[in-house]
N, C-alpha and C positions, 0 to 999 in steps of 0.2 A: 579215710583210713585212720587218721589221728583220733577221730571220735571213737572208733572201735578200740583203739589202744587205751583211751581214757576210761571207757566202760570196763575193759578187762582189768585195768589197774584198780578200779573201784571194787570190782568183784573180788579180786585177790586180797585187797585190804580188809574187806568185810569178812572173808573167810578166816584170815589171820587174826582179826580182832575177836572173832567168835570163839576161837580156841583159847584165848587169854582169860584166865579167871582171877588175875591178880587185883589187889586193891592198894590204893594209896591212902594213908591216914594222915590228915592234916590236923595238928593239935594247936589250938590257940586257947590257952587256959582262960576261962573254964569251959571252952567249947571244943568239940572234937567232930571232925567231918570225915566220912569215908567216901572216897571216890573210886570208881572203877579205874584200873590202870590205863585203859584205853582213853577214857575221858581226861585223865590227868595228862597223858601224852599230847592229846589234841589241844588242851588248854595251854600247855607249855609251848607248843609250836605256834599257836595263835598269838600268845603273849610276845614271843620273840618277833614275829612279823609285825605286830603293832608297835612294839618298841623301836624296831628298825625304821618303820615309816615315820614315827614321831621324831626320831633323831634326824632323819632326812629333812623333815619339815622345819625343824629348828635351824639346821645348817643353811637351808635355803633362805629362811627368813633373815638370818644374820648376814647373808650375802646380798640381800636386796639393794642396799645402797650402791654396791659395786655394779649391779645390773642396771640400775637407773642411771648411773654416771656413764656407763658404756652406751646405753640407749640415747642419752642426750647428746653425747659426742657424735654418734652416728647421725642423729637428726640434724645437727649443725652442719656436718659434712654434706648431707643431702640438700641443705638449704642454700648451698653455694650455687650461684647461677651457672648455667650449663657450660659456657665457654671457660669460665674461671675453673670449673671442675676439671675440664680437659687439660688446662694448663697445669693444675696441681698434680694430675695423674702423670703427665709427661715429665714434670719436674721431679717427681718422686722416683722415677725409674733410674736405675744406675747407668744405663747407656746414654751417650750424649745425643743431643738433638740431631736429627738428620736435616739436611738443607731444605727438604720439602716442608718439614714441620716449622722451621724457623720462618720460611717464606710465608706459610699460611698464617702464622700469628702476626707477621708484619702487615699483611694485607688487611687483616681484621682490625688491627689497632689503628690503622689510618682512617677508618670510618668513624665519624663523630658519634658520641654516645646518644645524643638526642636526634639522630638522623633516622628517617623512616627506612633507610636501607640497612639499618643495623641487623634486623632479623635475617635479611638475605645474606648478610656477611656471616652471621652465625651458621646458617645452613651451609654456605660455601666452605666455611672453616671446618665443619664436621665432615663434609665430603672430602676435603683435602687431607684431613687427618686419617680418615679411613683408607684413602688411597695411599698415603705415605706409609701406613702400617702394612698394607697388603702387598705393595710392590717394593721389593728390596731396592735400595739405592745402588746405582752402579759405582763400583769401586775402581779407581784408576789402576791401571796395570803397572 
């Protein structure tokens, strides 16, 4: 349907441009150029669009250092090991730790860093954190 609208617009513009007999005269001494008014309008619109795109490119280029700084900051955040990332996420939240989260971190921290059980402890910590987030903690009456 939109294709039909584009073709109808093209036909309408063509018929309107056909009725226009105006000229634009550009004078650059010692030269003089006559353009049809339709071509002059078309060139003016194209120049505006190209100027806008050029200004957007310059603005984007001037902001590149900011984009790179943000990208590197995100890359450093993603380079944090999994469990530490969970800890940072929960520390950044405004609500206090639930007892389940505190217990999960205490169990994980008891496993030595060079232990082969460290990976199992990470998995168990992730499961405990998911469960702690999914099941609301009972509040005393």
